[in-house]
Residue, then its C-alpha position, 0 to 999 in steps of 0.5 A: m615405921n617398919e612396925d606399922r607396916i608389919l601390923t597393918p594388913s596389906v590390901r590386895h587388889y584383884k582385877p578381871k583376867s585378861i582373857f575376860r577383857i577380850y569378850p567385851i571387844l568381841f561383843v562390841l564388834a558384833a554389835i557394830w556389825l549387827g547395827s550396820e545390818t539392821f540399818k541396811r535391812h530394816d527388819v525387826i529381827w535384826l533390830i532385836m538381835f542388835v539390841g540383845v547383843g548391844f545390851i550384852a556388850i554394855r554389860l561385859v564392858l562394865s564388868a571388864f572394869a570391875w575390881a575387888e579388894f580384900d585385906g583379911e577383914t573387909f571385902t569390897y567388890h565394885t562394878p562401874l554404874r552399879s552399887s558396890h558391895r562391902f562387908q566384913r569377914g563376920q558377914l560371910a555366909l558363902v564362898e564358892m567357885g562357879g562356872r566351867k571354863n571361866e570359873a568365878l567366885i560366888i560370894g554370899y554375905h549377910p547385910r547389916l541392919d540400920d542398927g549395925f547388927i547383921d541380918l542372918d535371915v537375908v543373904n546378898y550374893i555377888n557373882c564376881v567376874p573371873l579375877e586374876a589370882q582368884n584361887e588365892l582370894y577364894e582361899q583367903l575368904l574361906a579361911a575368913m568364914p566365921s564358924r557357925a555353931s549348930 
């Protein structure tokens, strides 16, 4: 049994940073306040601001529940109500850290064709939310990048 544990790579689960989960709360509070002001004032500009902030709040709430997994071979990134991204290490095209104060991973990968081959002409991008231990994930993904002969 211990031999199986040693040979099986461990799947590491990554969730959003705690500070990133505060942003949706602030935007939801702002949307509630703007909604009450829109109801009181009956003005189009307040309605536009309410809809805009409400849209951002919904997106942030969904992003607060995003997660990633990497076992050294397969990477999975999931955000609720959106399609998941899943690819093998041989499909990796780009891994970089983006952002200033809230750095987050930007990952590019080549999708698989219907026949199972990798389409090197197309790159799908994932803009991850700021994840806990994302520097570790960044290093693992860089190490997993396939080397391309020029």
